[in-house]
PDB file of N, CA, C and O in Angstrom:
ATOM      1  N   MET A   1      -6.029  -4.827 -10.185  1.00  0.00           N
ATOM      2  CA  MET A   1      -4.809  -5.684  -9.546  1.00  0.00           C
ATOM      3  C   MET A   1      -4.482  -4.903  -8.452  1.00  0.00           C
ATOM      4  O   MET A   1      -4.885  -3.745  -8.336  1.00  0.00           O
ATOM      5  N   LYS A   2      -3.673  -5.541  -7.522  1.00  0.00           N
ATOM      6  CA  LYS A   2      -3.074  -5.054  -6.280  1.00  0.00           C
ATOM      7  C   LYS A   2      -1.935  -4.589  -6.666  1.00  0.00           C
ATOM      8  O   LYS A   2      -1.220  -5.274  -7.398  1.00  0.00           O
ATOM      9  N   ILE A   3      -1.523  -3.244  -6.214  1.00  0.00           N
ATOM     10  CA  ILE A   3      -0.164  -2.654  -6.577  1.00  0.00           C
ATOM     11  C   ILE A   3       0.401  -2.027  -5.407  1.00  0.00           C
ATOM     12  O   ILE A   3      -0.169  -1.011  -5.010  1.00  0.00           O
ATOM     13  N   GLU A   4       1.534  -2.490  -4.706  1.00  0.00           N
ATOM     14  CA  GLU A   4       2.200  -1.923  -3.587  1.00  0.00           C
ATOM     15  C   GLU A   4       3.406  -1.080  -4.167  1.00  0.00           C
ATOM     16  O   GLU A   4       4.281  -1.440  -4.955  1.00  0.00           O
ATOM     17  N   ILE A   5       3.225   0.019  -3.619  1.00  0.00           N
ATOM     18  CA  ILE A   5       4.228   1.196  -4.001  1.00  0.00           C
ATOM     19  C   ILE A   5       4.937   1.689  -2.518  1.00  0.00           C
ATOM     20  O   ILE A   5       4.338   2.116  -1.531  1.00  0.00           O
ATOM     21  N   GLU A   6       6.256   1.509  -2.672  1.00  0.00           N
ATOM     22  CA  GLU A   6       7.143   1.632  -1.243  1.00  0.00           C
ATOM     23  C   GLU A   6       8.207   2.632  -1.736  1.00  0.00           C
ATOM     24  O   GLU A   6       8.721   2.527  -2.850  1.00  0.00           O
ATOM     25  N   VAL A   7       8.502   3.567  -0.892  1.00  0.00           N
ATOM     26  CA  VAL A   7       9.537   4.605  -0.741  1.00  0.00           C
ATOM     27  C   VAL A   7      10.219   4.562   0.276  1.00  0.00           C
ATOM     28  O   VAL A   7       9.521   4.582   1.290  1.00  0.00           O
ATOM     29  N   LYS A   8      11.723   4.491   0.531  1.00  0.00           N
ATOM     30  CA  LYS A   8      12.534   4.534   1.418  1.00  0.00           C
ATOM     31  C   LYS A   8      13.409   5.717   1.425  1.00  0.00           C
ATOM     32  O   LYS A   8      13.679   6.108   0.289  1.00  0.00           O
ATOM     33  N   ALA A   9      13.830   6.269   2.206  1.00  0.00           N
ATOM     34  CA  ALA A   9      14.659   7.635   2.289  1.00  0.00           C
ATOM     35  C   ALA A   9      15.345   7.228   3.522  1.00  0.00           C
ATOM     36  O   ALA A   9      14.725   6.782   4.488  1.00  0.00           O
ATOM     37  N   TYR A  10      16.727   7.391   3.495  1.00  0.00           N
ATOM     38  CA  TYR A  10      17.755   7.399   4.693  1.00  0.00           C
ATOM     39  C   TYR A  10      19.043   8.077   4.370  1.00  0.00           C
ATOM     40  O   TYR A  10      19.339   8.455   3.236  1.00  0.00           O
ATOM     41  N   GLY A  11      19.768   8.207   5.393  1.00  0.00           N
ATOM     42  CA  GLY A  11      21.198   8.817   5.670  1.00  0.00           C
ATOM     43  C   GLY A  11      21.465   9.036   6.875  1.00  0.00           C
ATOM     44  O   GLY A  11      20.742   8.700   7.813  1.00  0.00           O
ATOM     45  N   LYS A  12      22.732   9.731   6.979  1.00  0.00           N
ATOM     46  CA  LYS A  12      23.408  10.142   8.229  1.00  0.00           C
ATOM     47  C   LYS A  12      22.973  11.439   8.509  1.00  0.00           C
ATOM     48  O   LYS A  12      22.863  12.294   7.630  1.00  0.00           O
ATOM     49  N   VAL A  13      22.716  11.633   9.705  1.00  0.00           N
ATOM     50  CA  VAL A  13      22.294  12.969  10.366  1.00  0.00           C
ATOM     51  C   VAL A  13      23.192  13.366  11.451  1.00  0.00           C
ATOM     52  O   VAL A  13      23.625  12.433  12.128  1.00  0.00           O
ATOM     53  N   GLU A  14      23.560  14.535  11.759  1.00  0.00           N
ATOM     54  CA  GLU A  14      24.189  15.005  12.969  1.00  0.00           C
ATOM     55  C   GLU A  14      23.365  15.179  14.414  1.00  0.00           C
ATOM     56  O   GLU A  14      22.441  15.982  14.549  1.00  0.00           O
ATOM     57  N   VAL A  15      23.760  14.462  15.272  1.00  0.00           N
ATOM     58  CA  VAL A  15      23.091  14.485  16.462  1.00  0.00           C
ATOM     59  C   VAL A  15      24.144  14.880  17.500  1.00  0.00           C
ATOM     60  O   VAL A  15      25.102  14.115  17.612  1.00  0.00           O
ATOM     61  N   GLN A  16      24.094  16.079  18.351  1.00  0.00           N
ATOM     62  CA  GLN A  16      24.961  16.347  19.214  1.00  0.00           C
ATOM     63  C   GLN A  16      25.121  15.354  20.618  1.00  0.00           C
ATOM     64  O   GLN A  16      24.176  15.123  21.372  1.00  0.00           O
ATOM     65  N   GLY A  17      26.458  14.838  20.799  1.00  0.00           N
ATOM     66  CA  GLY A  17      26.753  13.975  21.852  1.00  0.00           C
ATOM     67  C   GLY A  17      26.812  12.465  21.160  1.00  0.00           C
ATOM     68  O   GLY A  17      27.206  11.501  21.816  1.00  0.00           O
ATOM     69  N   THR A  18      26.427  12.356  19.912  1.00  0.00           N
ATOM     70  CA  THR A  18      26.769  10.850  19.457  1.00  0.00           C
ATOM     71  C   THR A  18      27.801  10.864  18.362  1.00  0.00           C
ATOM     72  O   THR A  18      27.920  11.954  17.804  1.00  0.00           O
ATOM     73  N   GLU A  19      28.608   9.844  17.915  1.00  0.00           N
ATOM     74  CA  GLU A  19      29.361   9.730  16.940  1.00  0.00           C
ATOM     75  C   GLU A  19      28.746   9.521  15.569  1.00  0.00           C
ATOM     76  O   GLU A  19      29.233  10.119  14.610  1.00  0.00           O
ATOM     77  N   ASP A  20      27.753   8.746  15.421  1.00  0.00           N
ATOM     78  CA  ASP A  20      27.063   8.638  14.370  1.00  0.00           C
ATOM     79  C   ASP A  20      25.556   8.300  14.456  1.00  0.00           C
ATOM     80  O   ASP A  20      25.140   7.514  15.307  1.00  0.00           O
ATOM     81  N   ALA A  21      24.856   8.827  13.680  1.00  0.00           N
ATOM     82  CA  ALA A  21      23.426   8.824  13.842  1.00  0.00           C
ATOM     83  C   ALA A  21      22.700   8.848  12.386  1.00  0.00           C
ATOM     84  O   ALA A  21      23.054   9.509  11.410  1.00  0.00           O
ATOM     85  N   PHE A  22      21.613   7.973  12.487  1.00  0.00           N
ATOM     86  CA  PHE A  22      21.158   8.006  10.884  1.00  0.00           C
ATOM     87  C   PHE A  22      19.583   8.131  11.098  1.00  0.00           C
ATOM     88  O   PHE A  22      19.037   7.884  12.173  1.00  0.00           O
ATOM     89  N   LYS A  23      18.904   8.553   9.922  1.00  0.00           N
ATOM     90  CA  LYS A  23      17.740   8.804  10.124  1.00  0.00           C
ATOM     91  C   LYS A  23      17.145   8.077   8.805  1.00  0.00           C
ATOM     92  O   LYS A  23      17.753   8.033   7.735  1.00  0.00           O
ATOM     93  N   SER A  24      15.628   7.409   9.082  1.00  0.00           N
ATOM     94  CA  SER A  24      15.073   6.528   7.949  1.00  0.00           C
ATOM     95  C   SER A  24      13.448   7.106   8.116  1.00  0.00           C
ATOM     96  O   SER A  24      12.800   7.346   9.135  1.00  0.00           O
ATOM     97  N   THR A  25      13.104   7.215   6.716  1.00  0.00           N
ATOM     98  CA  THR A  25      11.722   7.323   6.487  1.00  0.00           C
ATOM     99  C   THR A  25      11.162   6.282   5.395  1.00  0.00           C
ATOM    100  O   THR A  25      11.765   6.112   4.336  1.00  0.00           O
ATOM    101  N   GLU A  26      10.028   5.624   5.696  1.00  0.00           N
ATOM    102  CA  GLU A  26       9.558   4.864   4.702  1.00  0.00           C
ATOM    103  C   GLU A  26       7.877   4.793   4.817  1.00  0.00           C
ATOM    104  O   GLU A  26       7.195   4.724   5.839  1.00  0.00           O
ATOM    105  N   LEU A  27       7.444   4.837   3.377  1.00  0.00           N
ATOM    106  CA  LEU A  27       6.085   4.956   3.012  1.00  0.00           C
ATOM    107  C   LEU A  27       5.688   3.755   2.069  1.00  0.00           C
ATOM    108  O   LEU A  27       6.286   3.434   1.042  1.00  0.00           O
ATOM    109  N   VAL A  28       4.534   3.130   2.623  1.00  0.00           N
ATOM    110  CA  VAL A  28       3.974   2.309   1.819  1.00  0.00           C
ATOM    111  C   VAL A  28       2.682   2.547   1.524  1.00  0.00           C
ATOM    112  O   VAL A  28       1.913   2.828   2.443  1.00  0.00           O
ATOM    113  N   ARG A  29       2.138   2.461  -0.066  1.00  0.00           N
ATOM    114  CA  ARG A  29       0.846   2.513  -0.343  1.00  0.00           C
ATOM    115  C   ARG A  29       0.332   1.340  -1.052  1.00  0.00           C
ATOM    116  O   ARG A  29       1.017   0.832  -1.941  1.00  0.00           O
ATOM    117  N   VAL A  30      -0.840   0.854  -0.731  1.00  0.00           N
ATOM    118  CA  VAL A  30      -1.654  -0.394  -1.400  1.00  0.00           C
ATOM    119  C   VAL A  30      -2.695   0.197  -2.082  1.00  0.00           C
ATOM    120  O   VAL A  30      -3.504   0.944  -1.532  1.00  0.00           O
ATOM    121  N   LEU A  31      -2.724  -0.148  -3.463  1.00  0.00           N
ATOM    122  CA  LEU A  31      -3.549   0.522  -4.317  1.00  0.00           C
ATOM    123  C   LEU A  31      -4.469  -0.706  -5.111  1.00  0.00           C
ATOM    124  O   LEU A  31      -3.992  -1.818  -5.335  1.00  0.00           O
ATOM    125  N   LYS A  32      -5.596  -0.385  -5.421  1.00  0.00           N
ATOM    126  CA  LYS A  32      -6.256  -1.526  -6.351  1.00  0.00           C
ATOM    127  C   LYS A  32      -6.501  -0.711  -7.613  1.00  0.00           C
ATOM    128  O   LYS A  32      -7.296   0.228  -7.571  1.00  0.00           O
ATOM    129  N   LEU A  33      -5.811  -1.047  -8.810  1.00  0.00           N
ATOM    130  CA  LEU A  33      -5.907  -0.311 -10.116  1.00  0.00           C
ATOM    131  C   LEU A  33      -6.419  -1.442 -11.192  1.00  0.00           C
ATOM    132  O   LEU A  33      -6.405  -2.672 -11.154  1.00  0.00           O
ATOM    133  N   PRO A  34      -6.805  -0.642 -12.019  1.00  0.00           N
ATOM    134  CA  PRO A  34      -7.249  -1.582 -13.298  1.00  0.00           C
ATOM    135  C   PRO A  34      -6.071  -2.043 -14.018  1.00  0.00           C
ATOM    136  O   PRO A  34      -5.046  -1.362 -14.022  1.00  0.00           O
ATOM    137  N   LYS A  35      -6.167  -3.335 -14.727  1.00  0.00           N
ATOM    138  CA  LYS A  35      -5.258  -3.892 -15.388  1.00  0.00           C
ATOM    139  C   LYS A  35      -4.533  -2.982 -16.422  1.00  0.00           C
ATOM    140  O   LYS A  35      -3.324  -2.881 -16.628  1.00  0.00           O
ATOM    141  N   GLU A  36      -5.601  -2.332 -17.036  1.00  0.00           N
ATOM    142  CA  GLU A  36      -4.825  -1.242 -18.153  1.00  0.00           C
ATOM    143  C   GLU A  36      -4.101  -0.075 -17.643  1.00  0.00           C
ATOM    144  O   GLU A  36      -3.811   0.795 -18.464  1.00  0.00           O
ATOM    145  N   THR A  37      -3.723   0.101 -16.274  1.00  0.00           N
ATOM    146  CA  THR A  37      -2.808   1.096 -15.837  1.00  0.00           C
ATOM    147  C   THR A  37      -1.402   0.932 -16.460  1.00  0.00           C
ATOM    148  O   THR A  37      -0.728  -0.097 -16.398  1.00  0.00           O
ATOM    149  N   THR A  38      -1.034   2.149 -17.100  1.00  0.00           N
ATOM    150  CA  THR A  38       0.121   2.244 -17.980  1.00  0.00           C
ATOM    151  C   THR A  38       1.307   2.449 -16.866  1.00  0.00           C
ATOM    152  O   THR A  38       1.094   2.888 -15.736  1.00  0.00           O
ATOM    153  N   LEU A  39       2.553   2.072 -17.352  1.00  0.00           N
ATOM    154  CA  LEU A  39       3.821   2.501 -16.748  1.00  0.00           C
ATOM    155  C   LEU A  39       3.846   3.852 -16.266  1.00  0.00           C
ATOM    156  O   LEU A  39       4.258   4.103 -15.134  1.00  0.00           O
ATOM    157  N   GLY A  40       3.410   4.783 -17.093  1.00  0.00           N
ATOM    158  CA  GLY A  40       3.536   6.262 -16.927  1.00  0.00           C
ATOM    159  C   GLY A  40       2.514   6.532 -15.872  1.00  0.00           C
ATOM    160  O   GLY A  40       2.807   7.405 -15.055  1.00  0.00           O
ATOM    161  N   GLU A  41       1.476   5.987 -15.763  1.00  0.00           N
ATOM    162  CA  GLU A  41       0.645   6.241 -14.525  1.00  0.00           C
ATOM    163  C   GLU A  41       1.284   5.763 -13.274  1.00  0.00           C
ATOM    164  O   GLU A  41       1.223   6.392 -12.218  1.00  0.00           O
ATOM    165  N   LEU A  42       1.928   4.580 -13.432  1.00  0.00           N
ATOM    166  CA  LEU A  42       2.688   4.155 -12.102  1.00  0.00           C
ATOM    167  C   LEU A  42       3.589   4.896 -11.701  1.00  0.00           C
ATOM    168  O   LEU A  42       3.686   5.210 -10.515  1.00  0.00           O
ATOM    169  N   GLU A  43       4.545   5.375 -12.786  1.00  0.00           N
ATOM    170  CA  GLU A  43       5.577   6.319 -12.476  1.00  0.00           C
ATOM    171  C   GLU A  43       5.108   7.718 -11.830  1.00  0.00           C
ATOM    172  O   GLU A  43       5.808   8.339 -11.030  1.00  0.00           O
ATOM    173  N   SER A  44       3.858   8.133 -12.266  1.00  0.00           N
ATOM    174  CA  SER A  44       3.317   9.299 -11.785  1.00  0.00           C
ATOM    175  C   SER A  44       2.931   9.119 -10.021  1.00  0.00           C
ATOM    176  O   SER A  44       3.087   9.978  -9.153  1.00  0.00           O
ATOM    177  N   LEU A  45       2.489   7.976  -9.887  1.00  0.00           N
ATOM    178  CA  LEU A  45       2.098   7.659  -8.579  1.00  0.00           C
ATOM    179  C   LEU A  45       3.262   7.542  -7.590  1.00  0.00           C
ATOM    180  O   LEU A  45       3.215   7.943  -6.428  1.00  0.00           O
ATOM    181  N   LEU A  46       4.372   6.916  -8.208  1.00  0.00           N
ATOM    182  CA  LEU A  46       5.746   6.742  -7.492  1.00  0.00           C
ATOM    183  C   LEU A  46       6.230   8.128  -7.238  1.00  0.00           C
ATOM    184  O   LEU A  46       6.699   8.412  -6.136  1.00  0.00           O
ATOM    185  N   THR A  47       6.139   9.043  -8.236  1.00  0.00           N
ATOM    186  CA  THR A  47       6.630  10.542  -7.897  1.00  0.00           C
ATOM    187  C   THR A  47       5.962  11.196  -6.742  1.00  0.00           C
ATOM    188  O   THR A  47       6.584  11.851  -5.906  1.00  0.00           O
ATOM    189  N   LYS A  48       4.666  10.999  -6.718  1.00  0.00           N
ATOM    190  CA  LYS A  48       4.014  11.531  -5.752  1.00  0.00           C
ATOM    191  C   LYS A  48       4.476  11.039  -4.161  1.00  0.00           C
ATOM    192  O   LYS A  48       4.477  11.691  -3.117  1.00  0.00           O
ATOM    193  N   LEU A  49       4.801   9.849  -4.386  1.00  0.00           N
ATOM    194  CA  LEU A  49       5.241   9.217  -2.983  1.00  0.00           C
ATOM    195  C   LEU A  49       6.674   9.815  -2.803  1.00  0.00           C
ATOM    196  O   LEU A  49       6.958  10.311  -1.712  1.00  0.00           O
ATOM    197  N   PHE A  50       7.424   9.798  -3.630  1.00  0.00           N
ATOM    198  CA  PHE A  50       8.821  10.353  -3.510  1.00  0.00           C
ATOM    199  C   PHE A  50       8.675  12.038  -2.910  1.00  0.00           C
ATOM    200  O   PHE A  50       9.386  12.546  -2.042  1.00  0.00           O
ATOM    201  N   GLU A  51       7.681  12.613  -3.564  1.00  0.00           N
ATOM    202  CA  GLU A  51       7.506  14.051  -2.991  1.00  0.00           C
ATOM    203  C   GLU A  51       7.031  13.978  -1.547  1.00  0.00           C
ATOM    204  O   GLU A  51       7.456  14.814  -0.750  1.00  0.00           O
ATOM    205  N   GLU A  52       6.198  13.054  -1.166  1.00  0.00           N
ATOM    206  CA  GLU A  52       5.544  12.819   0.260  1.00  0.00           C
ATOM    207  C   GLU A  52       6.760  12.744   1.254  1.00  0.00           C
ATOM    208  O   GLU A  52       6.840  13.480   2.238  1.00  0.00           O
ATOM    209  N   VAL A  53       7.803  11.696   0.887  1.00  0.00           N
ATOM    210  CA  VAL A  53       8.961  11.437   1.581  1.00  0.00           C
ATOM    211  C   VAL A  53       9.728  12.353   1.796  1.00  0.00           C
ATOM    212  O   VAL A  53      10.313  12.443   2.875  1.00  0.00           O
ATOM    213  N   GLU A  54       9.893  13.245   0.791  1.00  0.00           N
ATOM    214  CA  GLU A  54      10.960  14.203   0.745  1.00  0.00           C
ATOM    215  C   GLU A  54      10.355  15.495   1.580  1.00  0.00           C
ATOM    216  O   GLU A  54      11.095  16.327   2.105  1.00  0.00           O
ATOM    217  N   SER A  55       9.060  15.547   1.630  1.00  0.00           N
ATOM    218  CA  SER A  55       8.452  16.833   2.521  1.00  0.00           C
ATOM    219  C   SER A  55       8.976  16.344   3.860  1.00  0.00           C
ATOM    220  O   SER A  55       9.431  17.216   4.600  1.00  0.00           O
ATOM    221  N   GLU A  56       8.984  15.044   4.303  1.00  0.00           N
ATOM    222  CA  GLU A  56       9.290  14.969   5.584  1.00  0.00           C
ATOM    223  C   GLU A  56      10.841  14.746   6.006  1.00  0.00           C
ATOM    224  O   GLU A  56      11.286  14.847   7.149  1.00  0.00           O
ATOM    225  N   TYR A  57      11.522  14.441   4.903  1.00  0.00           N
ATOM    226  CA  TYR A  57      13.016  14.153   5.088  1.00  0.00           C
ATOM    227  C   TYR A  57      13.566  14.929   3.928  1.00  0.00           C
ATOM    228  O   TYR A  57      13.416  14.485   2.790  1.00  0.00           O
ATOM    229  N   ALA A  58      14.267  16.194   4.169  1.00  0.00           N
ATOM    230  CA  ALA A  58      14.740  16.817   3.307  1.00  0.00           C
ATOM    231  C   ALA A  58      16.326  16.235   2.745  1.00  0.00           C
ATOM    232  O   ALA A  58      17.125  15.874   3.609  1.00  0.00           O
ATOM    233  N   ASN A  59      16.611  16.186   1.692  1.00  0.00           N
ATOM    234  CA  ASN A  59      17.907  16.012   1.117  1.00  0.00           C
ATOM    235  C   ASN A  59      18.441  14.488   1.798  1.00  0.00           C
ATOM    236  O   ASN A  59      19.591  14.464   2.236  1.00  0.00           O
ATOM    237  N   PRO A  60      17.796  13.521   1.862  1.00  0.00           N
ATOM    238  CA  PRO A  60      18.193  12.032   2.136  1.00  0.00           C
ATOM    239  C   PRO A  60      19.445  11.801   1.280  1.00  0.00           C
ATOM    240  O   PRO A  60      19.524  12.235   0.131  1.00  0.00           O
ATOM    241  N   GLU A  61      20.458  11.075   1.901  1.00  0.00           N
ATOM    242  CA  GLU A  61      21.347  10.577   1.099  1.00  0.00           C
ATOM    243  C   GLU A  61      20.987   9.412   0.070  1.00  0.00           C
ATOM    244  O   GLU A  61      21.548   9.282  -1.019  1.00  0.00           O
ATOM    245  N   LEU A  62      20.188   8.754   0.454  1.00  0.00           N
ATOM    246  CA  LEU A  62      19.417   7.678  -0.662  1.00  0.00           C
ATOM    247  C   LEU A  62      17.991   7.676  -0.379  1.00  0.00           C
ATOM    248  O   LEU A  62      17.447   7.548   0.717  1.00  0.00           O
ATOM    249  N   CYS A  63      17.400   7.854  -1.661  1.00  0.00           N
ATOM    250  CA  CYS A  63      15.924   7.557  -1.566  1.00  0.00           C
ATOM    251  C   CYS A  63      15.499   6.798  -2.763  1.00  0.00           C
ATOM    252  O   CYS A  63      15.617   7.276  -3.892  1.00  0.00           O
ATOM    253  N   HIS A  64      15.029   5.673  -2.546  1.00  0.00           N
ATOM    254  CA  HIS A  64      14.652   4.683  -3.648  1.00  0.00           C
ATOM    255  C   HIS A  64      13.243   4.143  -3.451  1.00  0.00           C
ATOM    256  O   HIS A  64      12.706   4.050  -2.347  1.00  0.00           O
ATOM    257  N   GLY A  65      12.607   3.744  -4.767  1.00  0.00           N
ATOM    258  CA  GLY A  65      11.266   3.300  -4.741  1.00  0.00           C
ATOM    259  C   GLY A  65      11.083   1.951  -5.140  1.00  0.00           C
ATOM    260  O   GLY A  65      12.010   1.450  -5.776  1.00  0.00           O
ATOM    261  N   LYS A  66      10.093   1.264  -4.904  1.00  0.00           N
ATOM    262  CA  LYS A  66       9.472  -0.231  -5.476  1.00  0.00           C
ATOM    263  C   LYS A  66       8.167  -0.381  -5.626  1.00  0.00           C
ATOM    264  O   LYS A  66       7.339  -0.174  -4.740  1.00  0.00           O
ATOM    265  N   ILE A  67       7.929  -0.754  -6.780  1.00  0.00           N
ATOM    266  CA  ILE A  67       6.408  -1.161  -7.153  1.00  0.00           C
ATOM    267  C   ILE A  67       6.374  -2.650  -7.393  1.00  0.00           C
ATOM    268  O   ILE A  67       7.090  -3.243  -8.201  1.00  0.00           O
ATOM    269  N   THR A  68       5.458  -3.195  -6.597  1.00  0.00           N
ATOM    270  CA  THR A  68       5.213  -4.599  -6.544  1.00  0.00           C
ATOM    271  C   THR A  68       3.753  -4.851  -7.173  1.00  0.00           C
ATOM    272  O   THR A  68       2.789  -4.213  -6.750  1.00  0.00           O
ATOM    273  N   ILE A  69       3.631  -5.764  -8.154  1.00  0.00           N
ATOM    274  CA  ILE A  69       2.241  -6.376  -8.779  1.00  0.00           C
ATOM    275  C   ILE A  69       2.021  -7.595  -8.419  1.00  0.00           C
ATOM    276  O   ILE A  69       2.673  -8.434  -9.041  1.00  0.00           O
ATOM    277  N   ARG A  70       1.164  -8.052  -7.447  1.00  0.00           N
ATOM    278  CA  ARG A  70       0.959  -9.278  -6.688  1.00  0.00           C
ATOM    279  C   ARG A  70       0.085 -10.075  -8.029  1.00  0.00           C
ATOM    280  O   ARG A  70      -0.918  -9.602  -8.562  1.00  0.00           O
ATOM    281  N   ALA A  71       0.694 -11.283  -8.371  1.00  0.00           N
ATOM    282  CA  ALA A  71      -0.072 -12.126  -9.152  1.00  0.00           C
ATOM    283  C   ALA A  71       0.474 -13.660  -9.153  1.00  0.00           C
ATOM    284  O   ALA A  71       1.641 -13.961  -8.900  1.00  0.00           O
ATOM    285  N   LYS A  72      -0.447 -14.477  -9.444  1.00  0.00           N
ATOM    286  CA  LYS A  72      -0.019 -15.947  -9.386  1.00  0.00           C
ATOM    287  C   LYS A  72      -0.552 -16.620 -10.568  1.00  0.00           C
ATOM    288  O   LYS A  72      -1.493 -16.168 -11.221  1.00  0.00           O
ATOM    289  N   LYS A  73       0.049 -17.685 -10.826  1.00  0.00           N
ATOM    290  CA  LYS A  73      -0.230 -18.767 -11.950  1.00  0.00           C
ATOM    291  C   LYS A  73      -1.526 -19.485 -11.838  1.00  0.00           C
ATOM    292  O   LYS A  73      -1.488 -20.112 -10.779  1.00  0.00           O
ATOM    293  N   GLU A  74      -2.536 -19.658 -12.384  1.00  0.00           N
ATOM    294  CA  GLU A  74      -3.925 -20.331 -12.036  1.00  0.00           C
ATOM    295  C   GLU A  74      -4.380 -20.665 -13.199  1.00  0.00           C
ATOM    296  O   GLU A  74      -4.537 -19.770 -14.029  1.00  0.00           O
ATOM    297  N   ASN A  75      -4.679 -21.956 -13.517  1.00  0.00           N
ATOM    298  CA  ASN A  75      -5.221 -22.713 -14.594  1.00  0.00           C
ATOM    299  C   ASN A  75      -4.549 -22.178 -15.957  1.00  0.00           C
ATOM    300  O   ASN A  75      -5.216 -21.729 -16.889  1.00  0.00           O
ATOM    301  N   GLY A  76      -3.272 -22.272 -15.957  1.00  0.00           N
ATOM    302  CA  GLY A  76      -2.441 -21.896 -17.132  1.00  0.00           C
ATOM    303  C   GLY A  76      -2.364 -20.571 -17.378  1.00  0.00           C
ATOM    304  O   GLY A  76      -1.820 -20.223 -18.426  1.00  0.00           O
ATOM    305  N   GLY A  77      -2.823 -19.696 -16.582  1.00  0.00           N
ATOM    306  CA  GLY A  77      -2.846 -18.217 -16.957  1.00  0.00           C
ATOM    307  C   GLY A  77      -2.328 -17.328 -15.741  1.00  0.00           C
ATOM    308  O   GLY A  77      -2.120 -17.889 -14.665  1.00  0.00           O
ATOM    309  N   ILE A  78      -2.149 -16.186 -15.854  1.00  0.00           N
ATOM    310  CA  ILE A  78      -1.717 -15.146 -14.705  1.00  0.00           C
ATOM    311  C   ILE A  78      -2.902 -14.717 -14.192  1.00  0.00           C
ATOM    312  O   ILE A  78      -3.794 -14.382 -14.971  1.00  0.00           O
ATOM    313  N   VAL A  79      -3.080 -14.664 -12.892  1.00  0.00           N
ATOM    314  CA  VAL A  79      -4.159 -14.029 -12.284  1.00  0.00           C
ATOM    315  C   VAL A  79      -3.657 -12.900 -11.193  1.00  0.00           C
ATOM    316  O   VAL A  79      -2.761 -13.103 -10.373  1.00  0.00           O
ATOM    317  N   TYR A  80      -4.282 -11.865 -11.310  1.00  0.00           N
ATOM    318  CA  TYR A  80      -3.739 -10.819 -10.439  1.00  0.00           C
ATOM    319  C   TYR A  80      -4.551 -10.794  -9.008  1.00  0.00           C
ATOM    320  O   TYR A  80      -5.763 -10.885  -8.814  1.00  0.00           O
ATOM    321  N   VAL A  81      -3.621 -10.661  -8.204  1.00  0.00           N
ATOM    322  CA  VAL A  81      -4.338 -10.879  -6.712  1.00  0.00           C
ATOM    323  C   VAL A  81      -4.870  -9.585  -6.254  1.00  0.00           C
ATOM    324  O   VAL A  81      -4.207  -8.549  -6.297  1.00  0.00           O
ATOM    325  N   ASN A  82      -6.096  -9.660  -5.807  1.00  0.00           N
ATOM    326  CA  ASN A  82      -6.814  -8.535  -5.375  1.00  0.00           C
ATOM    327  C   ASN A  82      -6.566  -8.101  -4.016  1.00  0.00           C
ATOM    328  O   ASN A  82      -7.158  -7.121  -3.564  1.00  0.00           O
TER     329      ASN A  82
END
């Protein structure tokens, strides 16, 4: 099944000569994983992406992640999009 993992980090930063400035970093990964993948395994993948974002943007005000599983209803059942 196709899994999309997205992490965004952003917050206010100080830049000389400006009143307000903001920084944002976003990473997205698309993976093909077996249907038997556990929530714990997805959490581990999300944790790695958080670490990758935080290595580029230390101490953001907000850092959040999203995991999307693509599926559709077909012939009365659920089919995972590849």
